[in-house]
N, C-alpha and C positions, 0 to 999 in steps of 0.2 A: 672234184667235179660234182655238181648237184643239178637237180631238175630245175629248181627255182631258188633265188637267193634266200627267201624266207624259210626254205627247208633246212638250212644250216643253222640259222638263228634269227629271232625277231627282236633281239635286243641290240641296240646300237653299241652299247658299251662292250658287251661280250664279243660282238662281231669285230669291233676295232682291235680288241686284244688278240683275237684269232688271226686277223690279217697281219698284225705286227709279228706274230710268231712265224707266219708264212713267209714274210719278207726276210726275216732273219735266216731262214733256211732255204731261201731262193725257190719257194714253192709258188706255183701259179694257181689262181682260183678261177674256175670256169662255171658259168651257169648255162645249161644247155639251151634253154628257151629264151634267154635274155642276153643280147649281145652288148658287151662293154669290155673295156680293157682297163684293168686296175693299175696298169703301169703309167697311165696318163691322168692328169688332173681332172679332165672331163669325165673319164670313166669312173674315178673315185666319187665325183659329185653325183653322177647317175646312181651309183651304188648306194650312197647315203640317202638319196631321195626314195629309192625303192624300199630301203630298210625302214625309213620313217613311216611310210605308208603301211608296211607290214606290221610295225609296232602299233600304229593307230588301229589297224584292223583287229589285232589281238585284244587290245584293251576294250574296244567296242563290243566284241563278242563276249568277253568276260562280264562286262556291265549288263548286257542283255540277259545272260544266263543268271546272274545274281538277282536281277530284278524279277525274272520269271519265278525263281525259287521263292523269293520273298512274297510275291503275289499269291503263290500257291499256299504257302503256310499261313498267310493272313486269312485265307478262306478255310483253313483247317484241313487242307489236303496233305497227303503223304508226298513229300518231294524227293524221295529217294534216300539213299544212304545204306548203311549196313542194317540187315534185318534185326529185329529186337526180340528178345526172349518173351514169349507170351503171345506174340502175333505172327501171322503169316501174311505175305504180300500177295494180294489178288490182282493179277495183271490181265484179267479177262476183258476189262474195259480199256478205253483209251487212257484214262487216268488211273494209275495203280492205287489200290486201297489196302488198308490194314484190316485184317479179319482176325478175330480172337481164336487162338489155338487153346482148346479147353484144357488139355493136359498141361501145357506149359503155363497157362494163366494160373492154374492151381498152384504150381510150384512158385510162381512169382509172389502170390499172396502169402504162401508159407515163408518165403524169404523175408518179406516185410515183417511178419509176425515173429520170426526168429530174431530179427534185429531188435525189436521192441522187448523181447524177453532177455536177450544177452546184453543189450545196451552197448555193444562194441563190435567193430567190424571183424577183428581177428578171430574171436570165437565162432562167429557165423561162418567165416571162410573155412575153418577147421571142420565144422559140422557139415557144410556142403561137400567138402572133400570126402568126409566119411560116408556120406550118402551116395557119392558118385555123381553129383549134379554138376553140370558144366554150362558154359555160356551157349548162346544160340548157335546152331550149326545149320548150314545150308549148302546148296550146290551152286557153283558159278554157272554162267551161260555156257561155258566150255565143259561143264560136267565135273569140275574139280571141287572136291569137298573143302569147305571153308568153315572157320570158326570152330566151335566145340571145345574151346580151351577151358581148363579148370578155372574156377574163380580165384582172384586175388583181391587185395584190398581196393585197388584202383577200379577194377571191373565191377566189384560189388558196390562201391560208392557211386559209380556211374549208373548202375541199375536203380539204386535207391533214390537217386535225385532226378530220375527221368520223368518229366511231367506227362509223357505219353500214357503212363499207367492210370492216370486219372482223367483221360479223355482230352488232354491238352496237346498243343503243338508249340514247341519252342523255336523262336527265330532270334538269334543273338540274345539280347536281354529282354525280349518281349515274349509273352505267353498268350496264345490264342486258343479258342475252343476248336477241338478237332472233330472230324467227321466220324472217327472210329469210336468204338465202345470202350468205356473205362473198365478195367479189371481190378483196380484197387480202390478201396473206399477213400474218399477225400480226407476224412478225419484221421485215418491210419497214416496216410501219406504225410499230413502235416505234423503228426506226432513224431514220425521218423525224421523229418527235416529239423524239428526243434532239437531232437536228441543229437543229430549229426552236428548241428551248430554248436550245441553245448560241448560236444566232445572235440570240437575243432582245436581247442587248446589243451595242453596237458594238464592233468590234475594238479601237478605241483605248481603250475602257474596260476590256476584258478584259486588255489588255497595258499598262495605264497605267504600271506600275512595271517593265516589262521582264520579267514573269514568263512565261518560255517554257513552263513545265510546269504552269501553272494548270489545274486540272481533270483532269490526267493522273497526277500523283504521288499514291500511296497508301501508307499505313503497313501493312506486312504483319503486324505484331504484333497490332494491334487491328482491322484491316480498315477503318479510317476514311481519309477523304481528308486530304491534307496541303495546307494552305492557305498562300498566299504572304503574308509579313508583312515588316516591316522595323523597324529602330531607327535613330535619328539621334543622332550624337555628334560634337560639335565641327564642326557644319555638314557632316558627312559621313553618308551613308545606307548602312546595312548591310542587305542583303536576306537573308531566311531562308525556309525551308519548315518549317512546324510542324504536327504532328498535331492535328486538331480535337479529339480526345479529351483531349489534354494542355492545350489552350487552355481547354476547358470545365471540366475537373475537376482541373487542376493537373498539373505535370510528372510527379508520382509515378504518375499513372494510365496512363502510356505509356512504354515503354523508349526510344522514339525521341526523341532530343534535337533541338534546333533544328539544321537542316541548312543550311550556307551555300549560298545559291541558286546562285551562280556555279559552285561546284564540282560540285554535283549536276547542273546543266544541262550542264556540260562533259562529265560522265560519260556522259550520254545521247547527246550528239552524237558522242562517241568510239565508242559502241556502233554507231551508224549507219555511221560510217566503217569500223568493223570488218567490217561485212557485205561491203563492197567488197573487203576483203583476204582474205576466206575463200571459196574456190571452192565449197566444199560448201554454205555458206549462200546463195551466189548461185544455185546450182542449185535449192535449195528455194524461193527466192523466185520463180524462173522457173516452176517447176511449179505453185505456188499461183496465180500470175497466169493461167497457161493454164487451170487448173481453173475459175477465175472466168469466163473468156471462154466456155468450153464451157457453163457453167451459164446464162450470159446468152443464148447462142444457143438453148439448149433452151427457155427461157421464151418467147423471141420466136417460135420455130417452133410452140410449143403454141398461142400466140395466133393465129398465122397459120392453123393447121388449124381452129381454132374459127371464125374469120371465113369460111374457105372453106365450111364446113358451113352457116353462116348465109346466105352468098350463094347456095348451092345451093337452100336452102329458099325464098328469095325468088324465084329464077328459076323454080323448079318451080311455085310458086303463081301467078306471072304467066302462065306457059305454060298452066296449067289454065284460067285465066280467059279467055285468048284462044281456047282450044279450045272453050269453051262459048259463044263469041260475045260475051263481055263484055270491056270495056276494062280493062286492068290498073289497079288502084287506084294513085293518085298516091303514097300513102304507101309502097307496096311498091317502086315505081320509085325513090323518094327513098332508101329504106333500102338498096336494091341499089347505087345510085350511091355512097352514103357508104361502104358496105362495100368497094367496089372501090377507092375512094380510100384507105381505111385499109389495105387489103392492099398497095397500092403503097408506102405509108409504111413498113410493116413490112419489105417487101423491101429498101427502102433502108437501114433500120437493120441488118438481117441482113448485107447486103453491106458496110456500114461496119464492123461488128464483125469480119467475116472479113478485110477489107482491112487493118485496123489491128492484126492479131495481132502481138504483140511477140515479138522474138527474144531469144535468150540474150545476143547481143552488145549489144543495146540496154539490157538490164538491167545488164550489166557496165559499160557506158559511163556510165549515170546514177549508179550507186552508187560506182564507182571515182573519178569526178570530182565527188564530193559537195562537196568543199571549194570548188571554183570556184562551184558553184551557191549554196552557203551564204553566201559572201562577197559575192555580188552582190545579196543580199536586204536590205531594211530590217528593223528589229527587229520591226515589226508583221508583216511577211511571213514572217520566221523563225518567229514564234509560230504563224502559220497553217499553215506547212509541218509543224511538229512535231505540230500537232493532226491533220493528215492522215496523217502517217507512223506516229505512236505511238498505239496503242489504250489502253495502260495501262502505267504504270511503278510498281513496288513496291519499297520500301526495307525491308530486313530489318535491324532494329537489333541482332540477336544476333551476326551475322557481318559487319555493315556491307556487305551485298551488295545489288546492284540488279538486278531482273528486269524486262525490257522485252518487251511484246507489240506487234507491229507490224501495220499495215494494208498488206499487200503490193500491193493494187490501185493504190495511188497511184503506184507505180513505173511502171506502164503510162501513167498520165496524164502523168508527167514525161517519159517516153521519147517519147511521141507529139507533144509540143510541139516546134515548129520551133526 
């Protein structure tokens, strides 16, 4: 017995199966507000018509809701869903809005920086677990605590790929400008996306045929990437790098011919060795690393100042409540404690950056002794090291020259390792 037919099901297929089971067990079906008899053909026809309208109504409601959500997101509005770490939902107006949570936004920026430092999800997950950081926690409308679970690889990946943090709103495959404030720099976000994309395949697959410059080598003539390929002759494999333009449209489309892989890789490695032999280049690398350190310290100190202001606001609010004879709100006390804990973590990070400042001698030692380091690595590790050292390598077919752009910050990472 049901109040209306559509309270049992709005699916014709499901309802037909249910009725079949009822008939097998000699069970009657009754709708209190709708009079029909399913033992007769007319009653079954009436039932099917009512169910068809119920199904149509459900689909129309679903379409309207989806269209409403799509329209809201195209305007950059928050259309609901689970709260996101770094933001709170302001429901004071008719349309809910995302507002920045100063303490959580500082953590989000640190998570992005951590990933760029570690270059892998799992080490970041372990570090976040060590710090005791968890996903967003909130209270449901019924007052039930939700979220607050520890990070894993999936939840961390979801955070790192969320365009909300750069002031955008995603709807399916489209990205729109949001009304809320960004808390992560767009350049940092794009660097993280490139690293995630690069790490999407295992290192063994990326270097399956020993391609040390895969994804790094480009053709200067047509601006296309040069892909790794090979030919086999008499049970011997010959490796090459070829311009993708020439592969797609024929060799006449690009002046760059097939480059022997071993020779072009050796040329790049020789260029890295050359840095260690050139005092002027060593000095430039040292200055670049120093600039990166100072930039990192500046970001951390800015976050530290923001947290101190947040802590002052919490303490002032609690003091005012106590002066009025009221007990401080538990939420304010909790936020104050979390802000203090986060400040301590920032102090540790700032001290760590200052303590690990690299010297000119360390830069010289790493680059001058590059051969020892290179020979101690396996082929997969050699490819990973080049991915860290080299930002881009361009081959100019007109004069057969090779131009290399480096990532100097990796020198510090190598120098700081025991």
